[in-house]
C-alpha positions, 0 to 999 in steps of 0.5 A: 500499499503507498504511503499516502494511502496507509497515512489516509487510512490511519488519520480518523475521518472528520464526520466519526469523531464529530458524530462522536462528539455531538452526544456529548455537545448537547449534554454540555449544557444540562451537564454544566448546571447539573454540576454547577447547581446540584453537585457542586452544592453537594460535595460542598455541604457534606464538608460543611457536614464534617466541621462546627460551622457558624458562617458568621464565626471566622473559626469552623473547627472539623469534628469529622463524623460528630454531627452524624453521631450526635443525630444517633446519640440520645440526649445530644442537642439535636437527636431529640428535635432531628427525630420528632421532626422526622416523626412529624415528617412520617404522619405527614406523608402517610396521611397525604400519599394515599390521598395523593395516590387516589384521588387524582386517579378518580379524578383522572378516570372522571376527566378521561370520559367524553362530556361536554366541558371536559377540557374546562374541568381539566384546567381547573383541577390543574389550577391550583398547582400553577399558584406557588406555595407562598400564594397557598399558605397566605391564602390558606392560613386566612381561610382556616383562621379560627376567628375570621376564617371563612371555613369555620364561619361556613362549619358553624352553619352545619349541625353536628360540627363544633365551632372555632376549630383551631386549625393552625395551632392544635392537634389533630386539626392541624395535619387535617389543615396540611394535608388537605391544603396540600391534596388540594394544591397538588392533586392536579399535577398527578392528575394529570399524569394519570391521565396522560397514561390513561390516554396511552392505554389501547382502547382495543384492550377495554373493548376485548374485555368487554368482549369477555363479559367483563365489568368495569372492576374487572376492566379497571383490575385487569386492563387499567391499573397494568397500563398505568405501571409505569406511570404509578412507579413514577407517581409513587416515588415522586410524591413520597418525595415532595411529601417528605420534604414539605416545607412551605405550608408547615412554615406559613400556615400552622408555623409547626404549631402546636409547640413543634409538633408540625415542624418537619425535618426541612423546617427544622433544617432550615431553622438549625441553619439559618436562625441558628447558624449551626450549619454542620449540624443542618447538613448532616441532618440533611444528608441522614433525610437525603440517604432515607428518602434514597432507601426508600425510593430504592425500595419503591422501584424494588417492589414495583420491578417484582410485581411487574416480573411475578405478572 
């Protein structure tokens, strides 16, 4: 083979090189934003959690894993408040997640039917989700006020309903208020995701089920639910994570009252780091919470994967 031909053969073609780099060029903006706003703060937070970090003081001594050990040491300054806030987070998650799975599914099933004004009702159910948490918090703080609130005003007109319910300062009413407001605010998002999943299920499956004399419950159980399995994995995971990270509603509506009964983990982390200036403790709490949520998410994926395999 002539020398020029060998050199041309050994030299990579420009089209091959550009084709190899093209995916990375498209990923570059996302990777830059991910590194800047997620990866870098996470690494910095891990470094802060290993120090007694008060950003108002010049000295930030290294303490190693002491902040983490204190969270699991009974009687320490941070263990009691942290696990009480985790209990509050668990209570809110247990009561809100099932409602945010079932009610949006029922709404989606209704909105998936053909009737006049369907698009209008779809917009109505989704509209509250567009509002920010600050708007929702301020709005419902006034509506749930025990003295001048509209909710108590109309409840007093119903027979058998106690008057002057302290929605924001007593339990279990504070939990009912937080869960109810959150469900009202966010069910539209889950309903839209369910609706998209319902529209992807082939109509032929329902027609075949009708031919086999399957009733509505049988069609829902054997056609709708299996068809929604990928959507359910997403909705269950996102809803659990969102509920476990609830902050704005408790901060604005109940302010953690009564006492600290409704002070969630994120609320405690914010107070620990931004009000008490103990950033090391706050960072350690954040990583413990993130680890627990990671475990819950992995268990959720494993459960749904095993069910799909068994079927």
